Residue frames relative to the residue before (quaternion, step in Angstrom):
aa qw qx qy qz dx dy dz
X 1.0000 0.0000 0.0000 0.0000 0.00 0.00 0.00
X 0.3990 -0.7333 0.5024 0.2249 3.59 -0.77 1.02
X 0.3245 -0.7370 0.5561 0.2053 3.56 -1.10 0.72
X 0.4812 -0.7029 0.4008 0.3372 3.57 1.37 0.33
X 0.5949 -0.6053 0.3580 0.3892 3.60 1.15 0.50
X 0.2337 0.8151 -0.5050 0.1612 3.58 1.15 0.56
X 0.6413 0.5294 -0.3337 0.4440 3.59 0.95 -0.84
X 0.6569 0.5021 -0.3086 0.4702 3.58 0.98 -0.85
X 0.6420 0.5212 -0.3257 0.4584 3.58 1.01 -0.76
X 0.6523 0.5113 -0.3083 0.4669 3.56 1.00 -0.85
X 0.6300 0.5300 -0.3274 0.4638 3.57 1.01 -0.80
X 0.6425 0.5240 -0.3136 0.4629 3.57 1.01 -0.84
X 0.6386 0.5233 -0.3251 0.4612 3.58 0.97 -0.84
X 0.6552 0.5079 -0.3079 0.4669 3.58 0.97 -0.85
X 0.6553 0.5251 -0.3143 0.4428 3.58 0.95 -0.85
X 0.6854 0.4609 -0.2750 0.4921 3.59 1.18 -0.57
X 0.4190 -0.7206 0.4398 0.3342 3.58 1.36 0.00
X 0.5059 0.6462 -0.4126 0.3953 3.55 1.11 0.77
X 0.4105 0.7233 -0.4615 0.3088 3.58 1.29 0.12
X 0.2279 -0.7840 0.5677 0.1057 3.57 -0.94 0.93
X 0.0852 -0.7976 0.5967 0.0219 3.57 -0.94 0.90
X 0.3934 -0.7025 0.5426 0.2393 3.54 -1.13 0.70
X 0.1828 -0.7485 0.6246 0.1271 3.53 -1.22 0.57
X 0.3387 -0.7610 0.5231 0.1806 3.56 -0.82 1.00
X 0.2447 -0.7806 0.5662 0.1010 3.54 -0.64 1.21
X 0.2136 -0.8067 0.5461 0.0739 3.56 -0.82 1.05
X 0.7752 0.2281 -0.1840 0.5596 3.55 0.55 1.15
X 0.7166 -0.4626 0.3052 0.4235 3.58 -1.29 -0.05
X 0.5833 -0.5429 0.4685 0.3815 3.51 -1.35 0.29
X 0.2368 0.7576 -0.5858 0.1639 3.54 -1.16 0.62
X 0.7219 -0.3809 0.3102 0.4874 3.56 -1.25 -0.20
X 0.7551 0.1757 -0.1280 0.6185 3.55 1.25 -0.47
X 0.0456 -0.7803 0.6234 0.0188 3.56 -1.08 0.78
X 0.3679 -0.7088 0.5564 0.2296 3.54 -1.28 0.39
X 0.0018 -0.7818 0.6216 -0.0489 3.56 -0.78 1.10
X 0.8390 -0.0633 -0.0043 0.5405 3.58 -0.71 1.13
X 0.7345 -0.4490 0.2248 0.4565 3.53 0.96 0.91
X 0.6610 0.4868 -0.3016 0.4850 3.59 1.27 -0.09
X 0.3444 -0.7376 0.5453 0.1998 3.56 -0.89 0.96
X 0.0583 -0.8042 0.5910 -0.0226 3.55 -0.81 1.11
X 0.4091 -0.6337 0.5835 0.3008 3.55 -1.16 0.62
X 0.2749 -0.8295 0.4762 0.0975 3.53 -0.51 1.25
X 0.0312 0.7868 -0.6131 0.0640 3.55 -0.49 1.25
X 0.5696 0.5904 -0.3825 0.4251 3.60 1.09 0.75
X 0.5775 0.6310 -0.3632 0.3695 3.58 1.22 -0.26
X 0.3778 -0.7034 0.5575 0.2274 3.55 -1.24 0.59
X 0.4272 0.6914 -0.4639 0.3526 3.58 1.28 0.29
X 0.1061 -0.8964 0.4265 0.0580 3.51 0.83 1.16
X 0.7611 0.3576 -0.1973 0.5039 3.59 1.00 -0.78
X 0.4667 -0.6995 0.4307 0.3277 3.58 1.26 0.01
X 0.4257 0.7349 -0.4313 0.3044 3.58 1.08 0.72
X 0.4792 0.7112 -0.4296 0.2828 3.61 1.21 -0.29
X 0.7859 0.2067 -0.1237 0.5695 3.58 1.14 -0.57
X 0.2759 0.7773 -0.5163 0.2304 3.57 1.17 0.59
X 0.5582 -0.6506 0.3915 0.3347 3.64 -0.79 0.93
X 0.6714 0.4976 -0.3078 0.4548 3.61 0.95 -0.81
X 0.6444 0.5095 -0.3155 0.4750 3.57 1.07 -0.74
X 0.6407 0.5102 -0.3135 0.4806 3.57 1.01 -0.85
X 0.6460 0.5232 -0.3164 0.4570 3.59 0.95 -0.85
X 0.6509 0.5107 -0.3129 0.4665 3.58 0.97 -0.84
X 0.6323 0.5262 -0.3256 0.4661 3.58 1.07 -0.75
X 0.6631 0.4994 -0.3044 0.4671 3.60 0.91 -0.90
X 0.6561 0.5073 -0.3054 0.4679 3.56 0.93 -0.90
X 0.6515 0.5110 -0.3082 0.4684 3.58 1.02 -0.81
X 0.6366 0.5255 -0.3235 0.4625 3.59 1.04 -0.76
X 0.6503 0.5231 -0.3135 0.4530 3.55 1.00 -0.82
X 0.7085 0.4528 -0.2553 0.4773 3.57 1.07 -0.74
X 0.8209 0.2660 -0.0957 0.4963 3.59 0.88 -0.99
X 0.4950 -0.6305 0.4561 0.3866 3.58 1.21 -0.26
X 0.6830 -0.5146 0.3524 0.3802 3.55 -1.32 -0.17
X 0.7996 0.2585 -0.1294 0.5264 3.60 0.83 -0.96
X 0.4871 -0.6645 0.4821 0.2978 3.56 -1.21 0.55
X 0.4677 -0.7516 0.3806 0.2675 3.57 1.26 -0.22
X 0.8171 -0.0543 0.0777 0.5686 3.58 1.06 -0.57
X 0.6664 -0.4594 0.3936 0.4358 3.53 -1.35 -0.12
X 0.6814 -0.4859 0.3558 0.4159 3.56 -1.29 0.38
X 0.7370 0.4572 -0.2397 0.4363 3.57 0.90 -0.93
X 0.6547 0.4573 -0.3335 0.5010 3.59 1.24 0.05
X 0.7482 -0.3377 0.2219 0.5262 3.62 0.20 -1.17
X 0.4978 0.6936 -0.4016 0.3314 3.59 1.21 0.44
X 0.5903 0.5885 -0.3569 0.4217 3.60 1.28 -0.15
X 0.1303 -0.8370 0.5305 0.0307 3.58 -0.16 1.31
X 0.6903 -0.4389 0.3674 0.4425 3.53 -1.36 0.01
X 0.6080 0.5485 -0.3526 0.4530 3.61 1.13 -0.59
X 0.6246 0.5261 -0.3300 0.4736 3.59 1.01 -0.80
X 0.6858 0.5008 -0.2860 0.4439 3.54 0.84 -1.02
X 0.6633 0.5071 -0.3046 0.4583 3.58 0.93 -0.90
X 0.6561 0.5087 -0.3181 0.4577 3.58 0.96 -0.85
X 0.6289 0.5287 -0.3437 0.4548 3.60 0.96 -0.77
X 0.6674 0.4976 -0.3026 0.4640 3.57 0.92 -0.85
X 0.6671 0.5000 -0.2974 0.4653 3.58 0.98 -0.82
X 0.6435 0.5153 -0.3142 0.4707 3.58 1.09 -0.73
X 0.6094 0.5424 -0.3498 0.4604 3.59 1.06 -0.70
X 0.6662 0.4852 -0.2953 0.4832 3.57 0.95 -0.87
X 0.6456 0.5458 -0.3061 0.4377 3.57 0.96 -0.92
X 0.7571 0.3783 -0.1973 0.4947 3.58 0.93 -0.88
X 0.4343 -0.7066 0.4568 0.3216 3.59 1.23 -0.20
X 0.5064 0.6259 -0.4233 0.4154 3.56 1.15 0.67
X 0.6353 -0.5472 0.3804 0.3903 3.56 -1.23 0.38
X 0.8090 -0.0471 0.0685 0.5820 3.57 0.96 -0.86
X 0.1782 -0.7472 0.6246 0.1407 3.55 -1.35 0.21
X 0.1706 -0.7760 0.6021 0.0785 3.55 -1.23 0.56
X 0.3567 -0.7576 0.5134 0.1876 3.57 -0.86 0.99
X 0.0864 -0.7547 0.6483 0.0516 3.54 -1.20 0.72
X 0.6088 -0.5909 0.3910 0.3567 3.56 -1.21 0.48
X 0.7906 -0.0087 0.0075 0.6122 3.62 1.10 -0.65
X 0.6288 -0.5256 0.4096 0.4007 3.55 -1.28 0.29
X 0.6033 0.5598 -0.3471 0.4496 3.56 1.07 -0.75
X 0.6836 0.4773 -0.2800 0.4759 3.58 0.91 -0.93
X 0.6120 0.5469 -0.3516 0.4502 3.57 1.06 -0.70
X 0.6881 0.4814 -0.2889 0.4596 3.58 0.84 -0.95
X 0.6395 0.5108 -0.3250 0.4738 3.58 0.96 -0.83
X 0.6913 0.5094 -0.2814 0.4284 3.54 0.86 -0.99
X 0.6810 0.5016 -0.2935 0.4455 3.57 0.87 -0.96
X 0.7220 0.4619 -0.2736 0.4365 3.56 0.67 -1.09
X 0.6755 0.4864 -0.2981 0.4672 3.60 0.93 -0.85
X 0.6468 0.5204 -0.3223 0.4550 3.59 1.13 -0.59
X 0.7508 0.4358 -0.2142 0.4478 3.58 1.04 -0.72
X 0.8069 0.1316 -0.0658 0.5720 3.59 1.07 -0.67
X 0.0022 -0.7875 0.6162 -0.0137 3.53 -1.29 0.44
X 0.8052 -0.2163 0.1855 0.5200 3.53 -1.18 -0.52
X 0.7573 0.3213 -0.2616 0.5048 3.55 -0.83 1.02
X 0.6800 0.4217 -0.2833 0.5287 3.58 1.33 0.02
X 0.3389 -0.7219 0.5635 0.2154 3.57 -1.34 0.21
X 0.1295 -0.7451 0.6487 0.0853 3.55 -1.14 0.78
X 0.1548 -0.7936 0.5860 0.0537 3.58 -0.73 1.09
X 0.0033 0.8392 -0.5392 0.0711 3.56 -0.62 1.17
X 0.5054 -0.5981 0.5322 0.3218 3.52 -1.18 0.71
X 0.5411 -0.6574 0.4190 0.3154 3.60 -0.93 0.87
X 0.7208 0.4113 -0.2554 0.4960 3.60 1.17 -0.41
X 0.2954 0.7690 -0.5127 0.2419 3.58 1.20 0.41
X 0.6228 -0.5447 0.4200 0.3728 3.53 -1.27 0.51
X 0.6479 -0.5576 0.3668 0.3670 3.55 -1.15 0.72
X 0.6335 0.5496 -0.3458 0.4207 3.61 0.98 -0.74
X 0.6484 0.5023 -0.3163 0.4766 3.59 1.07 -0.69
X 0.6558 0.5050 -0.3082 0.4689 3.56 0.96 -0.88
X 0.6554 0.5040 -0.3071 0.4713 3.59 0.96 -0.87
X 0.6379 0.5399 -0.3238 0.4435 3.55 0.99 -0.85
X 0.6368 0.5310 -0.3254 0.4546 3.56 1.00 -0.82
X 0.6680 0.5000 -0.2956 0.4653 3.56 0.94 -0.91
X 0.7165 0.4686 -0.2599 0.4465 3.58 0.84 -0.98
X 0.5792 0.6081 -0.3778 0.3899 3.59 1.16 -0.46
X 0.4534 -0.6763 0.4617 0.3520 3.57 1.14 -0.62
X 0.5334 0.6107 -0.4095 0.4182 3.57 1.28 -0.18
X 0.5422 -0.5881 0.4747 0.3672 3.56 -1.24 0.33
X 0.2693 -0.7752 0.5544 0.1389 3.59 -0.80 1.04
X 0.0394 -0.7677 0.6395 -0.0086 3.56 -0.85 1.04
X 0.1093 -0.8196 0.5617 0.0261 3.60 -0.64 1.13
X 0.1883 -0.7803 0.5901 0.0867 3.55 -0.96 0.94
X 0.6296 -0.5385 0.3980 0.3940 3.58 -1.18 0.57
X 0.6850 -0.5394 0.3081 0.3806 3.53 -1.08 0.84
X 0.8725 -0.0230 -0.0469 0.4858 3.53 -0.82 1.20
X 0.4730 0.6820 -0.4325 0.3523 3.61 1.24 0.32
X 0.1450 -0.8342 0.5286 0.0606 3.58 0.10 1.28
X 0.5688 0.5767 -0.3892 0.4387 3.60 1.17 -0.42
X 0.6639 0.4818 -0.2965 0.4890 3.56 0.95 -0.88
X 0.6110 0.5434 -0.3486 0.4582 3.57 1.03 -0.74
X 0.6476 0.5194 -0.3204 0.4563 3.60 0.93 -0.86
X 0.6373 0.5260 -0.3218 0.4622 3.57 1.02 -0.80
X 0.6658 0.5000 -0.3032 0.4634 3.58 0.92 -0.89
X 0.6432 0.5213 -0.3211 0.4598 3.57 1.01 -0.77
X 0.6407 0.5236 -0.3220 0.4602 3.58 1.02 -0.77
X 0.6731 0.4969 -0.2830 0.4689 3.58 1.12 -0.68
X 0.5901 0.6219 -0.3593 0.3685 3.58 1.17 -0.48
X 0.0987 -0.7824 0.6136 0.0412 3.54 -1.00 0.92
X 0.4081 0.7329 -0.4534 0.3013 3.54 1.33 0.21
X 0.6774 -0.5285 0.3351 0.3866 3.56 -1.25 0.44
X 0.8068 0.0550 0.0089 0.5883 3.57 0.91 -0.95
X 0.1800 -0.7698 0.6049 0.0957 3.57 -1.18 0.69
X 0.0547 -0.7890 0.6120 -0.0063 3.55 -0.79 1.07
X 0.1843 -0.7615 0.6148 0.0901 3.57 -0.81 1.08
X 0.0448 -0.8119 0.5816 -0.0246 3.56 -0.77 1.07
X 0.1050 0.8026 -0.5805 0.0887 3.58 -0.90 0.91
X 0.4987 -0.5468 0.5628 0.3681 3.50 -1.34 0.33
X 0.4327 -0.6448 0.5459 0.3147 3.58 -1.21 0.44
X 0.7368 0.0500 -0.0032 0.6742 3.51 0.87 -1.13
X 0.3719 -0.7576 0.4911 0.2155 3.57 -0.62 1.10
X 0.5153 -0.7422 0.3568 0.2371 3.50 -0.69 1.25
X 0.7527 0.3812 -0.2217 0.4888 3.61 1.08 -0.53
X 0.7363 0.3666 -0.2230 0.5233 3.60 1.19 -0.44
X 0.3686 -0.7698 0.4538 0.2563 3.57 1.20 -0.48
X 0.5366 0.6241 -0.4121 0.3909 3.60 1.26 0.10
X 0.5149 -0.6599 0.4701 0.2799 3.54 -1.29 0.38
X 0.4899 -0.6092 0.5317 0.3258 3.54 -1.18 0.60
X 0.4866 -0.6418 0.4929 0.3290 3.64 -1.10 0.61
X 0.1150 -0.8898 0.4366 0.0657 3.50 0.72 1.20
X 0.6487 0.5168 -0.3372 0.4454 3.60 0.96 -0.75
X 0.6638 0.4912 -0.2998 0.4776 3.57 0.97 -0.85
X 0.6330 0.5316 -0.3305 0.4555 3.58 1.02 -0.77
X 0.6397 0.5160 -0.3225 0.4697 3.57 1.01 -0.79
X 0.6447 0.5144 -0.3171 0.4682 3.60 1.02 -0.78
X 0.6532 0.5094 -0.3109 0.4661 3.59 0.94 -0.92
X 0.6500 0.5201 -0.3177 0.4540 3.58 0.93 -0.85
X 0.6626 0.5089 -0.3042 0.4577 3.57 0.95 -0.86
X 0.6749 0.5106 -0.2875 0.4485 3.56 0.94 -0.93
X 0.7569 0.3792 -0.1972 0.4945 3.57 1.05 -0.74
X 0.4049 -0.7238 0.4585 0.3194 3.57 1.33 -0.06
X 0.4032 0.6862 -0.4901 0.3554 3.56 1.09 0.80
X 0.4492 -0.6489 0.5378 0.2966 3.55 -1.31 0.33
X 0.2129 -0.7846 0.5725 0.1066 3.61 -0.98 0.86
X 0.0623 -0.7766 0.6269 0.0029 3.55 -0.92 1.04
X 0.0974 -0.7983 0.5938 0.0233 3.57 -0.88 1.00
X 0.2180 -0.7296 0.6385 0.1115 3.53 -0.91 1.07
X 0.0015 -0.8371 0.5449 -0.0478 3.58 -0.16 1.28
X 0.0863 0.8484 -0.5150 0.0869 3.56 1.05 0.82
X 0.7697 0.3541 -0.1815 0.4993 3.59 0.96 -0.88
X 0.6160 0.5474 -0.3506 0.4450 3.58 1.27 0.05
X 0.6068 0.5706 -0.3604 0.4199 3.58 1.03 -0.76
X 0.7861 0.2848 -0.2438 0.4915 3.53 -0.95 0.95
X 0.7365 0.4155 -0.2113 0.4902 3.57 1.06 -0.80
X 0.7893 0.2604 -0.1179 0.5435 3.58 0.91 -0.93
X 0.7130 0.4416 -0.3276 0.4351 3.55 -1.21 0.47
X 0.6485 -0.5576 0.3604 0.3723 3.57 -1.16 0.64
X 0.7947 0.2280 -0.1178 0.5501 3.60 0.96 -0.85
X 0.6289 -0.5420 0.3412 0.4408 3.58 1.25 0.27
X 0.4038 0.7498 -0.4413 0.2828 3.56 1.25 0.33
X 0.5889 -0.6414 0.3414 0.3539 3.57 1.25 0.28
X 0.8077 -0.2958 0.2182 0.4610 3.50 -1.37 -0.27
X 0.6577 0.5278 -0.3134 0.4366 3.57 0.96 -0.83
X 0.6497 0.4796 -0.3151 0.4986 3.58 1.02 -0.74
X 0.6083 0.5777 -0.3527 0.4145 3.60 0.97 -0.83
X 0.7829 0.3073 -0.1594 0.5169 3.59 0.98 -0.84
X 0.5027 -0.7147 0.3910 0.2892 3.57 1.25 0.36
X 0.3773 0.7320 -0.4829 0.2977 3.58 1.04 0.74
X 0.2709 -0.7806 0.5449 0.1425 3.57 -1.06 0.73
X 0.7757 -0.3622 0.2537 0.4503 3.54 -1.34 -0.13
X 0.6200 0.5372 -0.3446 0.4565 3.58 1.09 -0.63
X 0.6674 0.4936 -0.2999 0.4701 3.58 1.02 -0.80
X 0.7908 0.0856 0.0017 0.6061 3.56 0.93 -1.00
X 0.2176 -0.8429 0.4790 0.1128 3.60 0.07 1.27
X 0.7954 0.2153 -0.1029 0.5571 3.61 1.08 -0.67
X 0.0034 0.7903 -0.6108 0.0475 3.56 -0.74 1.11
X 0.0889 -0.7793 0.6184 0.0486 3.56 -0.96 0.92
X 0.0136 0.7875 -0.6159 0.0161 3.55 -1.06 0.78
X 0.2818 -0.7587 0.5613 0.1726 3.56 -1.19 0.48
X 0.4357 -0.7005 0.5094 0.2449 3.55 -1.25 0.50
X 0.6015 0.6205 -0.3425 0.3685 3.60 1.20 -0.39
X 0.6538 0.4772 -0.3133 0.4967 3.58 1.27 0.03
X 0.8491 0.0894 -0.0655 0.5165 3.62 -0.45 -1.11
X 0.6148 0.5463 -0.3590 0.4413 3.62 1.09 -0.57
X 0.3498 -0.7835 0.4552 0.2378 3.58 1.17 -0.56
X 0.6580 0.4914 -0.3242 0.4695 3.62 1.20 0.24
X 0.5271 -0.6171 0.4693 0.3480 3.61 -0.75 -0.98
X 0.6348 0.5121 -0.4026 0.4157 3.56 -1.00 0.88
X 0.2417 -0.7609 0.5838 0.1475 3.56 -1.29 -0.22
X 0.1425 -0.7799 0.6010 0.1012 3.55 -1.32 0.15
X 0.1974 -0.7171 0.6493 0.1587 3.50 -1.38 0.32
X 0.0980 -0.7999 0.5911 0.0358 3.58 -0.94 0.89
X 0.2613 0.7522 -0.5721 0.1967 3.54 -1.08 0.79
X 0.7858 -0.3042 0.2392 0.4825 3.52 -1.21 -0.54
X 0.6596 -0.4899 0.3900 0.4158 3.53 -1.30 0.29
X 0.6565 0.5152 -0.3122 0.4540 3.58 0.96 -0.86
X 0.6270 0.5350 -0.3366 0.4553 3.60 1.00 -0.80
X 0.6958 0.4769 -0.2883 0.4531 3.57 0.76 -1.01
X 0.6414 0.5141 -0.3325 0.4624 3.59 0.97 -0.77
X 0.6413 0.5174 -0.3254 0.4638 3.58 1.00 -0.78
X 0.6538 0.5071 -0.3157 0.4644 3.59 0.99 -0.78
X 0.6182 0.5347 -0.3442 0.4621 3.58 1.02 -0.73
X 0.7070 0.4631 -0.2559 0.4693 3.57 1.05 -0.79
X 0.8442 0.2654 -0.0686 0.4606 3.58 0.94 -0.89
X 0.5931 0.5845 -0.3853 0.3977 3.64 1.12 -0.39
X 0.3367 -0.7956 0.4701 0.1807 3.55 -0.21 1.30
X 0.6668 0.4973 -0.3113 0.4596 3.60 1.05 -0.67
X 0.6195 0.4750 -0.3472 0.5197 3.57 1.31 -0.01
X 0.7011 0.5010 -0.2677 0.4312 3.54 0.86 -1.02
X 0.8227 0.3069 -0.1078 0.4663 3.55 0.76 -1.10
X 0.6559 0.4564 -0.3585 0.4827 3.59 0.86 0.91
X 0.5913 -0.5790 0.4317 0.3588 3.54 -1.22 0.51
X 0.5026 -0.6527 0.4796 0.3021 3.57 -0.99 0.83
X 0.5694 -0.5733 0.4470 0.3839 3.62 -1.11 0.55
X 0.6157 -0.5617 0.3903 0.3914 3.62 -1.08 0.57
X 0.5526 -0.6292 0.4385 0.3263 3.57 -1.00 0.83
X 0.6141 0.5653 -0.3521 0.4235 3.59 1.04 -0.72
X 0.6320 0.5151 -0.3322 0.4742 3.59 1.05 -0.72
X 0.6417 0.5135 -0.3223 0.4697 3.57 1.06 -0.72
X 0.6170 0.5334 -0.3407 0.4678 3.59 1.08 -0.69
X 0.6445 0.5079 -0.3099 0.4802 3.57 1.02 -0.82
X 0.6574 0.5188 -0.3055 0.4532 3.57 1.00 -0.83
X 0.6019 0.5501 -0.3541 0.4578 3.58 1.08 -0.64
X 0.6488 0.4952 -0.3109 0.4869 3.56 1.05 -0.77
X 0.6264 0.5338 -0.3304 0.4621 3.59 1.01 -0.79
X 0.6384 0.5392 -0.3250 0.4428 3.56 0.97 -0.87
X 0.6377 0.5144 -0.3237 0.4732 3.59 1.03 -0.77
X 0.6830 0.4925 -0.2868 0.4568 3.57 0.84 -1.02
X 0.6073 0.5801 -0.3415 0.4219 3.56 1.03 -0.82
X 0.7263 0.4354 -0.2384 0.4755 3.56 0.96 -0.86
X 0.7124 0.4678 -0.2552 0.4567 3.58 0.98 -0.85
X 0.7347 0.4171 -0.2339 0.4812 3.58 0.90 -0.93
X 0.0661 -0.8393 0.5396 0.0101 3.58 0.46 1.19
X 0.5440 0.6344 -0.3961 0.3803 3.60 1.18 -0.46
X 0.5830 0.5887 -0.3830 0.4084 3.58 1.12 -0.55
X 0.6728 0.4643 -0.2916 0.4968 3.59 0.95 -0.85
X 0.6344 0.5342 -0.3298 0.4509 3.57 1.00 -0.81
X 0.6506 0.5066 -0.3159 0.4693 3.57 1.00 -0.79
X 0.6240 0.5435 -0.3316 0.4531 3.58 1.02 -0.80
X 0.6291 0.5361 -0.3309 0.4553 3.56 0.97 -0.85
X 0.6732 0.5000 -0.2902 0.4611 3.56 0.94 -0.90
X 0.6645 0.4936 -0.3049 0.4709 3.59 0.95 -0.85
X 0.6160 0.5499 -0.3398 0.4502 3.57 1.06 -0.76
X 0.6621 0.5000 -0.3009 0.4702 3.57 0.91 -0.94
X 0.6448 0.5302 -0.3127 0.4531 3.56 0.97 -0.90
X 0.6933 0.4727 -0.2844 0.4636 3.57 0.84 -0.95
X 0.6806 0.5019 -0.3010 0.4409 3.58 0.83 -0.96
X 0.6463 0.5104 -0.3215 0.4674 3.57 0.98 -0.82
X 0.6796 0.4940 -0.2901 0.4582 3.56 0.89 -0.94
X 0.6628 0.5060 -0.3051 0.4601 3.58 0.94 -0.89
X 0.6516 0.5132 -0.3130 0.4626 3.58 1.00 -0.82
X 0.6506 0.5205 -0.3114 0.4571 3.57 0.98 -0.85
X 0.6785 0.4707 -0.2785 0.4904 3.57 1.17 -0.61
X 0.5303 -0.6749 0.3779 0.3471 3.56 1.31 -0.03
X 0.4082 0.7175 -0.4770 0.3016 3.59 1.18 0.38
X 0.4784 -0.6533 0.5125 0.2858 3.55 -1.22 0.62
X 0.0538 0.8072 -0.5811 0.0889 3.58 -0.08 1.31
X 0.4171 -0.7114 0.5144 0.2350 3.55 -1.19 0.63
X 0.5853 -0.5739 0.4458 0.3596 3.56 -1.30 0.33
X 0.2575 0.7800 -0.5184 0.2377 3.55 0.11 1.31
X 0.1648 -0.7773 0.6014 0.0832 3.56 -0.84 1.04
X 0.5464 0.6199 -0.3870 0.4092 3.57 1.30 0.14
X 0.6876 -0.4576 0.3547 0.4382 3.58 -1.30 -0.20
X 0.6183 0.5383 -0.3289 0.4688 3.59 1.31 -0.24
X 0.0212 0.8097 -0.5814 0.0775 3.57 -0.58 1.18
X 0.0871 -0.8374 0.5381 0.0394 3.62 0.05 1.22
X 0.1765 -0.7279 0.6503 0.1274 3.54 -1.21 0.63
X 0.3020 -0.7890 0.5117 0.1559 3.56 -0.43 1.23
X 0.1755 -0.7844 0.5918 0.0605 3.55 -0.80 1.11
X 0.3889 -0.7321 0.4622 0.3148 3.59 1.03 -0.87
X 0.8053 0.2383 -0.1054 0.5325 3.56 0.38 -1.25
X 0.4980 -0.6867 0.4458 0.2858 3.58 -0.84 1.01
X 0.6526 0.5205 -0.3194 0.4486 3.58 0.91 -0.90
X 0.6740 0.4899 -0.3012 0.4636 3.59 0.94 -0.86
X 0.6288 0.5336 -0.3364 0.4548 3.59 0.99 -0.82
X 0.6572 0.5063 -0.3022 0.4696 3.56 0.97 -0.89
X 0.6458 0.5299 -0.3107 0.4534 3.56 1.00 -0.87
X 0.6564 0.5044 -0.3138 0.4651 3.59 0.92 -0.88
X 0.6304 0.5347 -0.3266 0.4584 3.58 0.99 -0.85
X 0.6724 0.4955 -0.2909 0.4666 3.58 0.94 -0.88
X 0.6514 0.5057 -0.3121 0.4717 3.57 1.02 -0.77
X 0.6204 0.5259 -0.3375 0.4740 3.57 1.07 -0.68
X 0.6256 0.5340 -0.3337 0.4606 3.58 1.00 -0.81
X 0.6384 0.5316 -0.3209 0.4549 3.57 1.02 -0.80
X 0.7080 0.4214 -0.2485 0.5094 3.57 1.20 -0.57
X 0.6516 -0.5749 0.2965 0.3962 3.58 1.30 0.19
X 0.6360 0.5040 -0.3376 0.4770 3.59 1.21 0.46
X 0.2243 -0.7436 0.6113 0.1516 3.57 -1.04 0.80
X 0.1603 0.7472 -0.6234 0.1653 3.54 -0.57 1.25
X 0.3551 -0.7820 0.4766 0.1879 3.57 -0.48 1.19
X 0.3101 -0.6965 0.6152 0.2006 3.53 -1.17 0.74
X 0.1466 -0.7987 0.5809 0.0549 3.58 -0.60 1.13
X 0.0271 -0.8166 0.5740 -0.0537 3.56 -0.65 1.16
X 0.6660 -0.4613 0.3637 0.4598 3.57 -1.28 0.07
X 0.5729 -0.1019 -0.8065 -0.1050 1.62 -2.24 1.07
X 0.4043 0.7226 -0.4804 0.2893 3.61 1.22 0.08
X 0.7657 0.1119 -0.0694 0.6295 3.57 1.12 -0.74
X 0.6484 -0.5306 0.3558 0.4140 3.63 -1.14 0.46
X 0.6268 -0.5422 0.4128 0.3777 3.54 -1.20 0.63
X 0.7924 0.2875 -0.2271 0.4878 3.55 -0.96 0.90
X 0.7109 0.4070 -0.2638 0.5092 3.60 1.25 0.03
X 0.1666 0.7950 -0.5588 0.1672 3.59 1.07 0.71
X 0.0337 -0.8346 0.5468 -0.0581 3.53 -0.98 0.84
X 0.4078 -0.6011 0.5991 0.3368 3.47 -1.40 0.03
X 0.1914 -0.7818 0.5838 0.1064 3.57 -0.70 1.04
X 0.0995 -0.8041 0.5861 0.0060 3.54 -0.15 1.33
X 0.0315 -0.7890 0.6133 0.0151 3.56 -0.79 0.99
X 0.2455 -0.7777 0.5702 0.0991 3.51 -0.87 1.07
X 0.1148 -0.7913 0.5974 0.0611 3.57 -1.12 0.63
X 0.6320 -0.5399 0.4019 0.3842 3.54 -1.28 0.36
X 0.6088 0.5642 -0.3464 0.4370 3.58 1.26 -0.27
X 0.5736 0.5983 -0.3823 0.4084 3.60 1.22 -0.30
X 0.3243 -0.7218 0.5752 0.2074 3.55 -1.31 0.40
X 0.6565 -0.4850 0.3965 0.4202 3.55 -1.30 0.31
X 0.6424 0.5457 -0.3181 0.4340 3.56 0.98 -0.86
X 0.6579 0.5060 -0.3114 0.4628 3.59 0.99 -0.82
X 0.6382 0.5149 -0.3261 0.4703 3.58 1.02 -0.75
X 0.6503 0.5054 -0.3141 0.4722 3.59 0.94 -0.85
X 0.6463 0.5242 -0.3177 0.4546 3.57 1.00 -0.82
X 0.6335 0.5172 -0.3299 0.4715 3.59 1.03 -0.76
X 0.6490 0.5153 -0.3194 0.4596 3.60 0.92 -0.87
X 0.6428 0.5165 -0.3208 0.4659 3.59 0.99 -0.80
X 0.6533 0.5092 -0.3097 0.4668 3.56 0.99 -0.85
X 0.6421 0.5207 -0.3176 0.4644 3.57 0.97 -0.84
X 0.6524 0.5298 -0.3080 0.4460 3.56 0.98 -0.87
X 0.6819 0.4915 -0.2842 0.4613 3.56 1.09 -0.72
X 0.7177 0.4496 -0.2394 0.4748 3.59 1.23 -0.45
X 0.7549 0.3902 -0.2105 0.4833 3.56 0.79 -1.06
X 0.2550 -0.7748 0.5643 0.1275 3.57 -0.77 1.06
């Protein structure tokens, strides 16, 4: 039986310094984690507000488990949709200023489900070239024609829309881009969508909790409503500190997704206990404004220090602060050297980022201290030439 040359393919990946390895974490998420018995200051987590191990969130999860058990037992449309699911959807609709919200098991499933439910053969999907893989995959799997515009280039997007003769046009973008940490030109995108009669969908997985007065993300930051941005997706595995995802929009949109989104219909609902924990996270996200304020301060501290050291940093006001290295082998080497000094900082290489733009993806959280940020900068200065 042939192995399809898998061993040779794996060897090739290793030779290109693109091989990915898992690390087993021995304890809860936090500013520090334990990996293989070694304590590391963690600058790789998306737990932006430090809620993944918050006592109130953990307590809500335990209480939810005691009431609902561990598994949901079925899909939402059969018997898996609990009172916790329903309450969270209603609270998310209010939080986002939308008519309704719908829960999904993951952000990837949410994006696949939404795009495939709304467009297909004979339609066009317009995507930023730096969109998350789940959005790009969703466009391909939907059967619609995928048109990609240069990063944040709304002029090019307008040109592509003018050329489109397809039945429906859907514009899709990250809110905060996951590898660069910069913001989509959301106001201009909303204007372009309105002028062309296209639908706009924003994946704000990395904006929720971090941006906006109450953590409502990029859309709240710029004061946009449901008319400006009809479709909003967010995930719970980042600033919320739990697990799952949601889509918010009009009543008609949510009803259509319930009827047609295959990744919603044909999968088991997330455990009710996780939804109970997420409800607590949602409360803390809005009330604990100090978490966002602290992030802003840490971001300024890191960016100033990195710039003074001469590092290639990007224009990011989010919790994501990439340092561009360029060469994959060097990025991997720097990451390993940082680990030896007690810091976890992921090396991001192609195909996640374009060839030649390998980077260290530094993520800051409200759980970090000024001292830890300074220590990371010192370590980087001692390693990067």
